[in-house]
N, C-alpha and C positions, 0 to 999 in steps of 0.2 A: 503493500500499499502505499501511495505518494501521502510524508507527513510534512506538514511544515510548522517549527517551532518557533510561536516571535515573541522576542522581547528577553530580557536580558535577570533576570530577577533568579532567586535561590531556584524555584520550583521549574520554571524553564531550563535550565542546565540539566535540572533531574529528569524533566520528560524528555528531551533530545538526547539523553543517555539511555534512558529504558524503551523507547520506539526506537530507537536506532539496534540494539543489544535484540529487542523482537523480531526486528528483519525486515526491517520496515524501511523504505530509502527516507531519510529526513535533511530539511532544509530549513536549517536555522539561520534567524533572522537576528538581528539585532543592532538598534541604531548608531551606538557609542562606536566608533570605528576604533578606536583608543583602548577603549578597554574589553573590545572584542579582540585584540588582535594575537592572542594564542591560540584562541578556537579558528580564525581566519590562516592563522601561518600555517596551520596545522592541520584545519577540516577532522579536528578531532574534542572530545571534549572527556576532562579528566576527571575520574570518579573514585569516590572508595565509600564503600557499603560492607556489609556481612560478608561476603566472597572476595573482600582484597581491593587492593589500588588498581584500576588500569586505566588506560586509554583509549576511547570507543569511536570507529572513525565514521563519518557522515557522508551522509552525499553531496551535502553544499553546507559553506557557511559564506552568508554575504550580506551585505548592508542594503539592498536594494530587495525590498519588502515584495513590489513586483513580481520578481528572479525567484522568492521562496513560494508565493503563492500561487503560479502558476501551474494548473495542473494539481495541486496538491488535493487531495480527497479530503485529508483530515487536518484540521487547524488548530492547533492548541497552542495557548497562551495564559496559565496557570499563575499571572500579573496580578498584583493586587488589586485593589474595587478601586481606587484612587486614579489608576491608570487606565479606567477601561474607553472614558469617550475619545480620552487622546490615542488611542487604539484604533476606537473606533473610526473616527476621522481618518485615520493612516489606510484601513484595509476598504471602506464602503467603494472606493473607486475600484477595486481588483476581485471581488467578492462575486461566485459565480454560480449558477443554478447547479443544485446536488450538493453543493461545499456544506462541510461540517465547523463549529467553532467550538470548543469547547474551553471555559475558561473558570475551571474549578478555584476556588470555589466560589465566587461568582456574584454571593450577595445580592442575586435576582439582575445583574448587572445583563443576562441575557436577553429580558427583556428588552432592557434599556439600550442597550448595541443592536435590537434589528431594529428599533424605530430610529436609533441614529441612520442606519444605512438606508431604511427608508425615505427616509427625509431628506436625506442626501442625493435622492434619486435613483439608486437603484431598485430596482424589482426584482434580482434574483431572489429564485427560491434556496435560504439558506436556513438552517437548523442551527440554534444556540445552544449549548446547555452549562445548565447549574450543576454543581454537585453540593454537598454537605460539606466537605473538609479539603483541604490541598491532600494530592495523593501519597504525600510524603514528611517525613520530618527530616528536614533541610536546612543544610549551612554550607555556604561557599568558605572557603580555608584561606591562610593566607597564601598558602604556598600557589596559590591560583586552581588546585582540586576542589571538588563537591563531595561535599562529604553525606551522605543519606544514611541516618540513624535508622528510620522504617520506614515502609508503605503500610498501606493501607490496607487491612484484608476486605473490608466490606468500603461501596464507593458508592451510597446511594445519591441518585443523576437525577436530574427529568432535563427537558428539554421543550422551547420553546420555539413553534407551535408543537402540540402537545402529539399532533397527524401526524408528522414526521419522525416520531418518536421511534419505529420499524429503523425507519434508515440509519438514524442519527446513531442509535445504540449500538448498530450492525459493523460500523467503524470503529466507534470509542470503545467498545469492548475488545478489538484487536489489540490495544494497546494495553490497556486496564480491563485485565480479565476479572477482577474481582466489582466490577460495576455492577449494581442493583438496581433496577428500573423501577423507578418512582414515576407515580401520574404526571405529573407537568414541572416546569420549572419552579413552580412556586413551591411547589412540595417539598423539590430540593432544597430551593434558601432557606424554608425554616427549619431543616435539619444541620444548620450552618454552627461549627461549634467556635467559631472565632466569636464572635456578639455577648457569649455566653461567659467562655472561659476568660476571655482575656482585660472586660472592663473591670469587673473586680480585681482581680489579677493590679492593673497597674494603679487604679486609683486609691486601695487601700494599701498599697505601697508606695505611694507616690515620696514620702519622706525620705525612705530610705532609695527609693529612685535618682534621687536631687542631690541624694547626699553621696553615695558610696560610687566610686570610680563604674564599679561592675555589679551586676545584682542580679539574683538567678530567682523571678517571680518563681519557676516550677519547682525550686527546690525550697531555701528559706520563707521563701513568699508567698508558700500554699500551708495556711493555717485552716486551726478548725472554723474560725470567726465566715473566713472568707469562703471557706466551702460552704456554710451552711447560706453565705449566700448567694453562691453558683446554684446551690439548689433553689430556692424561692423564685430565683432569676429562670434558670430553667423549665420550673414549674408553668412560669408565665407563657414562656412560649410552646409550650407544652398543649396549653389552652386557650391557645389562638390557631394552632394547627385542627383542635380539637373544634375547632367551633366554623373552621371555614371545610370541615367536610374528609380531612387528613387523617387516615387510620396510623396506627401503629403496625411497624416500627420506628418510636419516634426520639431513640438513640438518646437514652438520657445520659447527661454527662456526668449521673452518679455511677454508671455501670464503671466509663473508664477509671474513673477514681479510684472506683472500687476492686478492679481486677477483678470482676464479676467473671468467672468464663461460661454461664448461663446464660449473661445479657446482652442488648444489643450494642457491641462497639466498632468503631471504624478503625481503631487501630488495633493491633495485639492489645489481653492483657497484660503483659508486660513493657506496654511502650513508653509509660511513663515514667518509669525506674529506667530502660533506655533512652530518654530526652534527658534526664536530669545526670545520669552517668556520663553524657558525653560532653556536658561542660558546655556546650555550645550554644547554649541561651544563659549562661552567665555571661549577662552583656551588658551594653551602656544602652538606657531607653529614655531619650530625648520624648518628654511627652506633649513637646508643643511640635513635632515633625513625623513620630514615630505612626507606623500603619496599626499598630494597636490603637490608638487614639483615632486617626484620622481613617479608619477604612472599619472597623468593626466598631468603634461609637458613632463617627459621624454617619458612618452608612449605615452599618447592619442595625447599633440599637435602635437608631430614628426611624428605619424600617418596621422593625419590630414594636417600634412604640406607636405609631403612629396607625401601622395594621390593626392593633388592639384598639384602639377607640375605635377606626371603620368596622373595625368587628364588633363590638362592642365586650372586649373582652379586660376588664380592670388589670393594669400592669403598672401597678407603685414603683415596686423594685429595678424594671426598668426605666419608666420616667423620673425615678429618682437618679439614677445613676447615670444617663444623659444629661442630666441638667447639672450634675458636679461635673461630669466631664468636659461641659462647654466654659463652666466657669471656670474650674483649672485650666482654661490655655486663652479666656477671654473670647469664649466662641457661641452664639446659639445655636445649636443644633437644631433645636426645633424648627430653625427658621430658615439654615443652609442646609439640613445633610437632606439623605436621600429617602425624605419619606414618603406616605402614600399621597399627600398634594403636591409636593414635587415635582414627583414623577407624573403626576396627570393622570391619578388613578382614583382617586377621591369621588369622583362623581360618578363613578359604575355602581352596581347590586350588582349583587353576590352574582345572578344567573351571566351578568354581562360580561363579568371576571370569567366566569367560567370559557364563555365563548370567546372570549380574548386569549385563554391560556390555551385553549385547544384548537383557536383555526389561524390564530395569529392577528397578523395588521391588516386592515381589509385597505 
């Protein structure tokens, strides 16, 4: 299969590596030629994981996005949600009928990118996919390699529009065999771990994050009081899912932390221990610029709170965290974030929403 990987984030390097090792022809695009130079010069990516350290050859490394996308059946771009508008503008002129764009986890960016592409005048029939999480726990290393600590064992995903699901999943599953098909893109977006796990961790650790040069929010930063907030916040997410008619499994975050082998988890039951043991998440987190604030709170949590309001589901914990996060950096995320109102869907009824999710943009 012809696969294009677009972007320079941790997940993009992991996607290029895994797709190439699965036997696909991978074209890897990144805008920043200087940062991309090692890959451009070698047409390989350097990866380390449980199998060891190795160079994985690519079909093409390029700074020309049209060259990367031409003829690609599957386009992978596991970038932060904050980059989706810019990415949509970049790829809109080049998308063709039948292509599939997968942006795990997405934060409902599947709908937003589809809207952006259509508004640009491109009427190609393209499927866009969201997922419940990034398919890897991954960090780039100082030596230029990309270290994959672990991969998902279950990757719940949904497609916008849902009528293209069979076609889209037929391609996605060739790279991510652990994919689980969900009803639609919003179903998958409401499984996203990021807006549940990260807001309590960064806001309730704001003092240590500002004081110490590096702090591991997943190790000494994860305490019983913070886990209690996680559980309350996750209960609100699940209540919204149920109000919208989405069924189990809801992938409760508690199953991940409790290492419950009978539970519903996206990563292995040992993944939290592997994450902490790697020390890759002992880092300097600037709350004014970090994606945990600008993606998981300003986008993901804003979406959750506003969708709860629309569906008539009280979300006091999510609402409070959204307000505190904005106050911490001097922003009003309810006014500027990825709310149901700001993405233009607050005027829909549930029936109209169902039609949109199933059939796409008319």
